[in-house]
C-alpha positions as CSV (number, residue, x, y, z in Angstrom):
1,M,-6.1,-11.8,13.8
2,R,-2.3,-12.4,14.2
3,N,0.1,-13.5,11.3
4,K,2.6,-14.7,13.7
5,I,1.9,-18.5,14.3
6,A,3.7,-19.9,17.2
7,R,6.0,-22.7,16.6
8,G,4.7,-26.0,17.2
9,L,1.1,-25.0,16.3
10,I,-0.5,-28.5,15.8
11,L,-1.8,-29.1,12.1
12,L,-5.5,-29.9,11.9
13,S,-6.7,-32.4,9.5
14,A,-8.3,-29.8,7.5
15,G,-5.4,-27.6,7.6
16,V,-7.5,-24.9,9.1
17,L,-8.0,-22.9,12.3
18,A,-11.3,-21.0,13.0
19,A,-10.5,-17.9,14.8
20,G,-12.9,-14.8,14.5
21,G,-14.8,-15.7,11.7
22,L,-11.6,-16.0,9.4
23,L,-9.9,-18.9,8.3
24,V,-6.1,-19.3,9.6
25,P,-4.1,-21.7,7.9
26,A,-2.2,-23.8,10.3
27,F,1.8,-24.2,9.9
28,A,4.6,-24.8,12.0
29,Q,7.8,-22.8,11.5
30,D,10.8,-24.6,10.6
31,P,13.7,-24.6,13.3
32,P,16.6,-22.5,12.0
33,S,19.0,-25.3,11.1
34,S,16.5,-26.7,8.8
35,Q,15.2,-23.5,6.9
36,P,15.2,-23.5,3.2
37,T,17.4,-21.3,0.5
38,A,15.9,-18.9,-1.0
39,A,15.8,-20.9,-4.3
40,Q,13.8,-23.8,-2.6
41,E,11.4,-21.3,-1.0
42,K,10.8,-19.8,-4.7
43,E,10.3,-23.6,-6.0
44,A,8.1,-24.6,-3.1
45,C,5.9,-21.3,-3.9
46,S,5.8,-22.2,-7.6
47,R,4.3,-25.5,-6.7
48,N,1.6,-23.7,-4.7
49,L,0.9,-21.6,-7.3
50,K,0.4,-24.3,-9.7
51,R,-2.1,-26.0,-7.2
52,I,-3.8,-23.0,-6.8
53,Y,-4.4,-22.2,-10.2
54,E,-5.6,-26.0,-10.7
55,A,-8.4,-25.3,-7.8
56,I,-9.4,-22.3,-9.6
57,Q,-10.1,-24.1,-13.0
58,A,-12.0,-26.5,-11.2
59,Y,-14.1,-23.8,-9.5
60,E,-14.7,-22.3,-12.9
61,T,-16.0,-25.2,-14.5
62,D,-18.4,-26.0,-11.5
63,H,-19.6,-22.2,-11.3
64,K,-19.3,-20.9,-14.7
65,S,-17.2,-17.9,-13.3
66,L,-14.0,-17.2,-11.3
67,P,-14.0,-17.1,-7.3
68,N,-14.3,-13.9,-5.7
69,W,-11.4,-14.8,-3.3
70,L,-9.2,-17.6,-2.8
71,S,-10.8,-18.6,0.3
72,D,-13.7,-19.8,-1.8
73,L,-11.6,-22.5,-3.0
74,V,-11.1,-24.1,0.9
75,P,-12.0,-26.7,1.1
76,Q,-13.9,-28.0,-1.9
77,Y,-11.1,-27.4,-4.4
78,L,-8.2,-26.7,-2.2
79,N,-8.4,-29.0,0.8
80,D,-5.1,-28.1,2.5
81,A,-5.1,-24.0,3.4
82,N,-1.7,-24.3,4.2
83,L,-1.3,-24.1,0.2
84,L,-2.1,-20.5,0.6
85,I,1.0,-19.7,2.7
86,C,4.3,-18.9,0.8
87,P,7.2,-20.5,2.3
88,V,8.7,-17.1,2.8
89,C,5.8,-16.2,4.8
90,R,5.7,-19.2,6.9
91,R,9.2,-18.1,7.8
92,T,8.4,-14.5,8.5
93,G,4.7,-14.5,9.4
94,R,4.1,-12.0,6.7
95,T,0.9,-11.9,4.6
96,E,-0.4,-10.0,1.7
97,S,-1.3,-6.4,2.1
98,P,-4.7,-5.3,4.1
99,H,-6.4,-3.5,1.1
100,L,-6.2,-6.4,-1.1
101,A,-5.9,-9.1,1.5
102,D,-8.5,-12.0,1.3
103,P,-11.2,-11.3,3.9
104,K,-11.7,-14.8,5.1
105,I,-8.3,-16.5,5.3
106,S,-4.8,-15.4,5.9
107,S,-3.1,-15.8,2.7
108,S,0.4,-15.0,1.2
109,Y,-1.2,-14.6,-2.4
110,L,-2.8,-11.9,-4.2
111,F,-5.5,-12.8,-6.2
112,E,-5.6,-10.2,-9.2
113,F,-9.2,-10.8,-10.0
114,C,-10.7,-10.2,-6.9
115,P,-14.1,-8.0,-7.0
116,V,-12.1,-4.7,-4.7
117,P,-13.7,-1.7,-6.1
118,L,-11.1,0.5,-7.5
119,G,-11.7,3.8,-5.6
120,N,-9.1,6.3,-6.1
121,E,-7.4,4.2,-8.7
122,L,-10.1,5.2,-10.8
123,P,-11.4,8.8,-10.0
124,G,-14.9,9.0,-11.4
125,L,-15.7,5.6,-11.8
126,P,-14.7,4.5,-8.2
127,A,-17.1,1.3,-8.3
128,R,-15.4,-0.3,-11.2
129,T,-13.6,-3.6,-9.9
130,R,-10.1,-4.9,-10.0
131,R,-11.6,-7.7,-11.7
132,E,-13.1,-5.3,-14.6
133,W,-9.6,-3.7,-14.8
134,K,-7.7,-7.2,-15.2
135,R,-10.2,-8.3,-17.9
136,R,-9.3,-5.0,-19.9
137,Q,-5.9,-5.5,-19.6
138,M,-6.1,-8.9,-21.0
139,G,-7.7,-7.3,-24.2
140,L,-4.2,-5.7,-24.8
141,L,-1.9,-8.4,-23.3
142,G,-3.9,-11.4,-23.6
143,S,-3.6,-14.4,-21.5
144,V,-0.2,-13.2,-19.7
145,V,-2.0,-11.2,-17.2
146,P,-1.5,-12.8,-14.1
147,I,-4.3,-14.3,-12.2
148,V,-2.4,-14.9,-8.8
149,R,0.8,-13.6,-7.6
150,C,3.5,-13.8,-4.6
151,R,5.4,-10.4,-3.8
152,F,7.5,-12.0,-1.3
153,H,10.2,-12.8,-3.6
154,T,12.8,-10.6,-5.7
155,P,11.7,-11.0,-8.4
156,A,8.1,-11.6,-7.8
157,L,6.2,-14.9,-8.9
158,N,3.0,-15.0,-11.1
159,V,0.7,-17.5,-12.5
160,S,-0.7,-15.9,-15.5
161,F,-4.4,-16.5,-16.7
162,D,-3.4,-19.4,-18.8
163,G,-1.3,-21.1,-16.0
164,K,2.4,-20.1,-16.8
165,I,4.6,-19.5,-14.0
166,Y,6.9,-16.4,-14.8
167,E,9.0,-14.1,-12.8
168,S,8.6,-10.2,-13.1
169,P,9.5,-7.0,-11.2
170,G,7.2,-6.0,-8.2
171,M,4.9,-4.2,-10.7
172,W,4.4,-7.0,-13.1
173,E,3.2,-4.7,-16.1
174,M,6.9,-3.5,-16.7
175,A,7.9,-7.2,-17.8
176,F,5.8,-6.5,-21.0
177,T,6.9,-2.7,-21.8
178,N,8.2,-4.1,-25.3
179,R,4.4,-4.7,-26.1
180,V,2.5,-1.9,-24.5
181,R,3.2,1.3,-22.6
182,L,2.9,1.3,-18.9
183,S,0.3,4.2,-19.2
184,E,-1.9,2.1,-21.5
185,L,-2.7,-0.6,-18.8
186,T,-3.6,1.9,-16.0
187,A,-7.1,2.0,-15.0
188,P,-8.0,5.4,-16.0
189,A,-6.6,4.4,-19.4
190,L,-8.6,1.5,-20.1
191,F,-11.5,3.1,-18.7
192,A,-11.2,6.6,-20.1
193,A,-14.1,6.5,-22.5
194,E,-16.4,6.0,-19.6
195,L,-15.1,8.4,-17.4
196,P,-17.1,12.0,-16.7
197,E,-15.5,14.8,-18.4
198,K,-14.5,16.6,-15.1
199,A,-12.5,13.3,-14.1
200,K,-10.9,13.3,-17.4
201,A,-9.5,16.9,-16.9
202,T,-8.6,16.7,-13.3
203,G,-7.8,13.4,-12.7
204,Q,-10.0,13.6,-9.3
205,A,-13.8,13.0,-8.5
206,G,-14.7,16.5,-7.4
207,R,-13.4,15.8,-3.7
208,A,-14.5,18.6,-1.2
209,F,-11.8,18.9,1.4
210,P,-12.7,20.5,4.6
211,K,-12.2,24.4,4.8
212,R,-9.2,25.7,6.7
213,D,-9.9,27.1,10.2
214,S,-9.6,30.9,9.8
215,K,-7.8,30.9,13.3
216,A,-5.1,28.5,12.2
217,P,-1.7,30.3,12.7
218,K,0.7,30.8,9.5
219,E,2.8,28.0,11.4
220,L,0.8,25.5,10.4
221,I,1.2,25.1,6.6
222,D,-1.9,25.1,4.6
223,L,-1.6,22.0,2.5
224,G,-5.6,22.4,1.0
225,G,-4.2,23.2,-2.7
226,V,-2.2,20.2,-2.7
227,Y,-4.0,17.1,-1.2
228,N,-5.1,14.5,-3.4
229,A,-7.0,12.1,-1.2
230,M,-9.5,12.6,1.4
231,L,-9.1,11.0,5.1
232,N,-12.6,9.3,4.9
233,E,-11.8,7.6,1.5
234,S,-10.3,4.4,0.8
235,W,-7.7,6.0,-1.8
236,H,-5.8,2.9,-2.5
237,G,-9.1,1.3,-3.5
238,G,-11.4,-1.3,-1.7
239,T,-13.4,-0.5,1.1
240,E,-13.1,0.4,4.8
241,N,-9.4,1.4,4.2
242,D,-9.2,5.1,5.4
243,L,-8.3,7.5,7.9
244,A,-11.7,8.5,8.9
245,A,-10.8,8.1,12.6
246,L,-8.3,10.8,12.2
247,R,-9.9,14.0,13.5
248,Q,-10.0,16.8,11.2
249,G,-9.0,20.4,11.7
250,V,-6.4,21.8,14.0
251,Q,-5.1,19.5,16.8
252,T,-2.0,18.1,18.7
253,L,-0.4,15.2,17.7
254,G,3.0,13.9,19.0
255,G,3.3,17.1,20.8
256,I,3.0,19.3,17.8
257,D,-0.3,21.4,16.6
258,F,-1.0,20.5,12.9
259,D,-3.7,21.5,10.4
260,V,-5.2,17.9,9.4
261,R,-7.9,18.1,6.7
262,G,-6.5,15.5,3.9
263,L,-3.5,14.0,2.6
264,L,-1.1,14.1,-0.2
265,Q,-0.2,10.5,-1.6
266,L,2.8,10.3,-4.0
267,R,3.6,7.2,-6.4
268,G,5.8,4.2,-5.3
269,S,6.4,1.2,-7.5
270,S,3.4,-0.7,-6.1
271,P,0.7,-1.1,-9.2
272,S,-1.8,0.3,-6.5
273,S,0.0,3.7,-6.3
274,T,0.8,4.4,-9.8
275,N,-2.2,6.5,-10.1
276,F,-0.5,9.2,-7.8
277,P,2.0,11.8,-8.4
278,S,5.8,11.2,-8.2
279,E,6.2,14.7,-6.9
280,V,4.5,17.8,-5.7
281,K,6.3,21.0,-6.2
282,G,5.8,24.4,-4.5
283,I,4.3,23.9,-1.2
284,R,4.3,27.4,0.0
285,V,6.0,28.2,3.3
286,R,6.9,32.0,3.0
287,Q,8.6,32.1,6.7
288,R,11.3,32.0,8.7
289,C,11.6,29.0,11.3
290,H,13.9,26.9,13.2
291,H,12.3,23.6,12.5
292,L,9.7,21.9,10.5
293,H,7.4,19.1,11.8
294,F,6.0,16.4,9.2
295,L,3.1,14.3,9.9
296,H,3.4,11.5,7.5
297,A,3.5,7.7,6.6
298,A,3.9,5.3,3.7
299,A,1.8,2.8,2.0
300,F,2.8,-0.7,0.7
301,G,5.9,-0.4,3.2
302,M,7.4,-4.1,3.8
303,V,10.2,-4.9,6.3
304,T,12.5,-5.5,3.6
305,D,12.2,-1.8,2.8
306,E,13.8,-1.0,6.2
307,G,16.5,1.7,5.9
308,K,15.7,2.7,2.2
309,Q,14.9,6.3,1.4
310,I,11.5,6.7,-0.1
311,A,11.3,10.2,-0.5
312,A,12.7,13.6,0.2
313,Y,11.5,17.0,1.2
314,V,13.3,19.5,-1.0
315,I,13.4,22.9,1.0
316,H,13.9,26.2,-1.1
317,Y,14.9,29.3,0.5
318,A,13.5,32.7,-0.8
319,T,16.6,35.0,-0.8
320,N,19.3,33.1,-2.8
321,Q,19.4,29.9,-4.6
322,M,20.0,27.5,-2.0
323,R,18.2,24.2,-1.5
324,L,18.3,21.6,1.1
325,D,17.1,17.8,0.9
326,V,15.4,16.3,4.0
327,P,15.8,12.6,3.1
328,V,12.4,10.4,4.4
329,V,14.2,6.9,5.5
330,Y,11.7,3.9,5.9
331,G,12.1,2.5,9.4
332,R,13.9,5.8,10.7
333,D,11.0,8.5,9.6
334,V,8.1,6.5,8.5
335,R,6.8,2.9,8.2
336,N,3.6,1.6,6.7
337,W,0.6,3.2,8.0
338,H,-0.6,-0.2,8.9
339,L,1.1,-2.2,11.7
340,L,3.1,-5.2,10.3
341,S,3.3,-8.2,12.0
342,D,7.3,-8.9,11.7
343,E,8.5,-5.3,12.1
344,P,11.8,-5.0,14.0
345,P,11.9,-2.9,17.1
346,A,11.6,0.9,16.3
347,G,14.6,3.1,16.8
348,K,14.8,6.3,19.0
349,D,14.0,8.5,15.8
350,L,11.0,6.8,14.8
351,K,7.9,9.0,16.4
352,V,4.6,7.7,16.5
353,A,2.1,10.5,16.5
354,W,-1.3,8.9,16.1
355,V,-2.7,5.2,16.5
356,G,-6.1,4.4,15.1
357,E,-8.0,1.7,13.4
358,N,-10.2,0.9,10.3
359,G,-12.3,-1.7,9.0
360,I,-9.3,-3.4,7.3
361,S,-7.1,-3.0,10.3
362,R,-9.8,-4.5,12.8
363,K,-10.0,-7.7,10.5
364,S,-6.4,-8.0,10.7
365,G,-6.0,-7.0,14.5
366,R,-3.2,-4.6,13.7
367,A,-3.5,-0.8,14.4
368,L,-2.8,2.5,12.0
369,R,-0.2,4.7,12.7
370,L,1.1,8.1,11.7
371,F,4.4,9.4,12.4
372,V,6.1,12.9,13.2
373,S,9.5,13.8,11.8
374,T,11.3,16.8,12.9
375,W,13.9,18.8,10.7
376,T,16.3,21.4,12.1
377,N,16.9,24.3,9.8
378,P,20.6,25.1,9.7
379,V,19.9,28.8,8.5
380,P,17.0,29.8,10.6
381,D,17.6,33.7,9.5
382,F,16.5,32.8,6.2
383,E,13.2,32.7,5.1
384,I,12.1,29.3,3.6
385,D,9.9,30.2,0.4
386,S,8.7,26.7,-0.6
387,I,9.0,22.6,-0.3
388,D,8.9,20.1,-2.8
389,F,7.5,16.4,-1.8
390,V,9.1,14.3,-4.0
391,S,9.0,10.2,-4.1
392,R,12.0,7.9,-4.9
393,Q,9.3,5.7,-6.2
394,A,10.7,2.6,-4.1
395,N,8.3,0.0,-3.0
396,A,6.9,2.0,-0.1
397,A,4.7,5.1,-1.4
398,P,5.0,8.2,1.1
399,F,2.3,10.2,2.1
400,L,2.2,13.5,3.7
401,I,-1.0,14.8,6.1
402,A,0.5,17.9,7.6
403,I,3.5,20.6,8.0
404,T,4.2,22.6,10.9
405,A,6.7,25.2,11.0
406,D,8.3,26.7,14.6
């Protein structure tokens, strides 16, 4: 389903178009001369949030429970589906990220109490839902926990469980660190008493990564010891949001041979990535090379991240104290692994190595992709001992699939 709606689209009386089984709010983009200011967009978005909150309250009164998705409110409790589109998104065509997006309607807003399984956000208890997590957060913070959010403003807009509109950083929990430590609000902390002992000790759920091909050459760096997610799991939570379509084992992608068996996800500022490490040190290389090729991408990236450094590969040489930083820049080296509808044209340095799909991407009508970046070693006669993969903890969270030396 396309998120960019052509100018001049006729508004239907119900404010909704039917397309492929999804509900698509019908809206027309404002002509450039009449586009609102950021403050006007935020004010209009706040009005939308208030209307959505009122609709949720009416739904709960009738059903004695919260809706599963905001689309459950349309049309009985929210008769104008255009209220689910933030003015920023009306202008840009952007919508909420795929893994938390409403499955039935194109929406700008994140419903925090949706029933999506936590998956990799809660190793050991992956079937626990986001709704259960939010209710436990309320046990510590009360009704300030947001029920609906708009992450397309800076700062973000939230409507709390008791109906108050407030601004916060992208990670809303940071607004309340004077009351509760961030670590206490994470899913692992709030479900700690229920976690199996193995999950408590390792932070993982006993994943079994494929074994490395015994014939794989040493130039295909072995990342088996640092993977923290499997290709066939929805490692950001939810379901159907994986890389199962990516063939495992030694293969050629973007003209480079890679050993593909898992992935290493690092932390970003998105709440859905805070369960991952901010850095992983000591990836063994132990060889000389002229180039290093990285098969990687980012999660939770947005168009506003273009040009920002989101990570670095820190190269450590064996024979001296020299180290070199290889920056990873959003828009130059990687982008979101889900194609975004409003991305600018790619520059010559951004190279797509693989294109595929999963259940989420099929619903959105946009492909998945991975990128290959090549670094030229300025001192190829010196052996590289190891590599550190370090996140800048920006909005976009980097992840690594494979490294090859030549």
